[in-house]
N, C-alpha and C positions, 0 to 999 in steps of 0.2 A: 430617719434611723435606716439601719439596713433592714432588707426585705426578707422574709423567711428565714432559715439558718445562716444565710451568707451574711457576712460583717462587712462593716465599713471600716476599713484599715487607714491609719495615719502613719508616716514614716518620717522621722526627723533627719536631717541632714541629706534630703534626698537628692541633691543636685550633684554629688560626687561620692567616690569611694564605696564604703560597705552600703551606706544608705541608698545610693543609686542602683547598685547590685541587686539590693532588695526589693526596692519599687519596681524594676524591672521584672523581677520573678514575680511578683505578687500581681501584677498586672496579666502577666503571661498565663499565670495559672487559672484564671477565669473563676476562682473560687470565693472571691470577694466581691460584694454589692458595687462598691467603689475603693478606689487605693487613692487617698489624699498625700501629696507630697508637700512636705513642709521643709521649707529652707529660707535662708535670708537672700536667695537669688533663684531665678527660675532656671530650672534644669532642663534636660531634653530625655523624656522618658514619655513617648507618646502613649496614651491612654490613662494617664494619670492625672488627676484633678490638682493643679497646682495652686498653693497658697504660700504666698511669700511673706514670711513673718520670720522676727527673731525670737526662736524659742526661749530666749531668756528674758523676754519682755512678758509679763504678766497680760498683755493684750493677747497672749496666746490662747487664752481660754475662749476667747471669741470665736476662735478658729476651729475649735473643736465640739461645737454643740451638736453635730450630727455623727460623731465618731464614737464606733463601739471599742475599738481596740486601738491602741498607740503604741508604737515601736519607737523607742528611742535609741539611736545609734550614732548621733552627734557628738560624739567625744573625739578627744585629743590625747593622742599617745606618742606624739612626736618628742624625740630625744632633744631636739633644738629649741623646743618653746621653753620660755623662762617658767621654772616651776611654780612660782606664786600665780603667773597668769594662767597657766594650764590648770592649776587647782581651781581658780576661781571661775574660769570656763567651764570645767567638767561638773563641778559641783552645783554652781548656779544653775547650770542646764538641767541637770536632774531635779533638782530642788523644785524649779517653775515647771516642768513637765508634770512631776507628781501632784502639784499643788492645783495646777489649771486642769489636768485631766479629772482629778476630783471634783471641781468645781463645776466642770462642764458636763459632768454624769457619765463619764467613759467608763466601761466595764472593766477593761483590762489595760493595764501598763506594763510593757517588757522592757526592760532597761538592759542594755548591752554593757557588761563588766568584764571580768578576766578570771580565769582560774588561778593567776598569780595571787589572789586574795587568800588561798590557802597557805601561801608562804612556800618558799623552798627551804628545804632542808635534809640533810642526810640521814634523817630519822624518819621521814615520810613513807608511809607505806606505799606499796606499788599494786594496784593503784589505790589514788586517794577517793574513798567514797564521797557523794555528791552534799552528804550531810556533815562532812567532815568540818571539824572548827576551823575558824580563819584566823589565821596566824601570820599574815603578812605584817610588816612594820608601819606603824602609823606615821611614816616620815614623808619627804617630799616628793618620793617616787611617784610613777604612774601608779602601781600598785597601790600606793598609800591614796591616790585619788579614788580608785575603785572601791577600796575598804570605806573611806568616808561616804560614798555615795550609797553603800549597802547599809551602812549604820543609818543614813538618812532615812532608806526606804523602810527599813525594818523598826525605825523609831517613831514613826508616825502613823497613826491612826486613821484610816479616809474609810467610812462605811461606804460600801458599794463598789470600792475599788480594789482589784485583785492585782498583786504586784508580783511578776516573776522576773527572775534575775538569769540571764545566759552568761555563762562563764567558758570561754573558748582557751584552752591551750596555746602555744605560742604561735602566734598567725603567721599565715605564708600566702601569699599571691600578689596580684597587682596592686599597686600602691601602699602597701605594707613597710612602714619604718619605724622600728622599735629598737628597743636595746638588744634583743635577740637577735633580729636581723643584721644589726651592725656586728653583734659578735662574729657572725659568718663572712663579714666584709674584711675581718683581721688576717695577716698573713700566714697566723698559726692559731691554733684555738686553745683556750687556757683551759687548764684543770685545776682542781684543787687537791692537794697530794691526799692520797688515802680515800678518796670518792671515786666511785665508778660513775662517770656520767649516764643519765636517762633522758633520752629525748623525744618528746610527744609534740605533733604540730597540730595545726588545724588550719585546713584551707579555707579560704574565704569561701569558696563555693558551698564547702559542707557547712560553713555558720549560716549562709544566707538560707539554705534549706532546713535549717534547725530553726532559725527564726520564724520560717514561713510557718512552720507546725506549732510553734507558741502563739502566733497571731491566730491559727484557726482553733485555738484551744485544746489541742490534742496533747500538748505537755505543759506542764506549768509549775511555779515554785521554783526551785533552785536547780538550774540545768547545764550541767557539764557538756562541753563539746570537744571532740578532738579524733584523731585518727585511733584505730585500734593498736593498743599495745605500745611499744616505745623500741626505739634505736638504741643501740650501745655507743659509747664513745669510739670503739675501734670500727663500728658500722659508719658512725658519720665521718670518721676521718678517711674511710675507703671511698664514700660517697663524693664528698668535698674534694679530695684530692691533698687535704691539708693536715699537714702533723699536729699533734697536740705537743703542749708541755705543761710540767706539773710545777706548781709552787705552793709552800705552804699557806694554809687558809689565812694566817695571822700576818703574813706579808701581802699577799694578795688584797685583802679587803682593807689593810692599814694605810697602804699607799695609795689605793684606789679613794679611799677618803681624803686623804690629804690634798690629792689633785683635785678633788670636787670642791674642797674648801677653798683653793687656790683657783678656781674658775678655770680649770685647764681641761675639766671634763664635764659633760653634761649633766650624768646621772650621777646621784648618791652611790655608795659602796654596796649597800643592800641589794642594788640593782644587779651586782655582780651575782649574787647568790642564783638567779634565776637562769645563768649561764653554766654553774658548775654543781647545783644542786639538783635533785629530782622534783619535779612537780606534775606528775603523771595523774591524770583523773580517768575515772570511771564514767562512762556515758550511759547510766544505767536507764533513766528516763527515757532517753531518745530511742535506745535499743529496745525498751519494752514497747515501744510506739510503732516499731518495725522501720524506724530509720536506720541508714547505714551509709558511713562517709564513703564517699566515692574516690576519695584519694588515701592511699596510704601514706605513712610516715615517709617513705623514701622519694613518692611523688611530691609531696608536700614540700621537703627540704630542696628537692631539685628545682621547684618552682620558686622558692625564696631565693636560690642561687641565681637563677636566670633575671630575678627582679634587680638584683644586687650587684649584676655584673659590670667589672670596670670600676667599682666603688671600693676606697679604702678607708679602713677606720682602725684607731687604736683607742683602747678604753671608752668606746662609744662616740669619739668624735672622729669626724671625718677629717682625712689630711690627704695629701698626694701619695702616690704610688712610693716614691722613692723615701718620704717619711716612714710610712709603714713598714717598708721593709727595714730600714736602719732601727726601728723600734726593737726588732728581735734578732738584730744582727750579732749581739753580745752574746746570746745565748739564753736558755730559759730562765736561769736563776736571776737574771737582770731585767726581763723582758718588759715587766709591767713598770719598773723604774725607769729604763729606756724609753718607754712610752712618754713619759713627762716630758724629755727633751726633744721628742719628734714634734709633739702639739705645739712647745714653745716655738720651733722654730717656724711651724706652719703659721701660727698666729703672726708672729713678727713678719713674715713674707707678705700676708694679707694687709698688713698696716703701712707697708712700704708703697 
């Protein structure tokens, strides 16, 4: 077990992405007795104790017998993953982590979720408090995955195990590929008619800093993470250099859902809610702990643009630059419908 007040902390998915960044930060901090890196392969973080294990295998429990706090960040957000496979991967991972942590006597489990669980709506207050009801749609979207994970965590009682949930706003930074990042790969930015966009981002660096505080026990419960305030649609257009176009919500979501049913787009129509409606969060617990984001919304958005430079997407699916341009060539009123033709052409070319 850990010595004194210093904890032994374990991180899932430590060989890449957010897990690697967090493991590196925890090792560098010197505030933990040991940092255990858990992954299906050995990564490259000097100073961490590596334990190669499939975290979806109940055998994980045997690798946690000396761990005080477990941070679970090994989740799949990719728009490319088959929704059923992604749901199984994400939910089974959380389920196994919770059960094994409880069985091994771990004191704290920290699960990475998303502020998307609050749902995106024109009626959302600005900002949403951390105790706001979870109104995301329980569908096949990534937000639906996180909603099920949170319901799983809340619905099971494990005496001695405290579970905290970390909910970042739209993630930006190295390696991030989501429905939101692909929105900014499009030639033009979609708006729902009559709705004023409000954009809040969360840079990976700030998320990792928040996860460290949770691992130290300085914040707990439901924890929102994001940049201070938000950007308006006009500010986003100025930063990105991309113009917006407005469509009635019924046309936008109805067409997107039809494209999804045909297999032409990777995400259900509800995912578009997160690029047209606000879901800005108040990071009250982190702010009270003394945490401050190192990136503002503009810097985070610029990091997102740098990461996706040279990529092109329409309605969430990546296509060639020519296809993306053609999708909007006919004008705003048919842009979403035009995307279907562009995607079809791209798919046919890949089959040739």
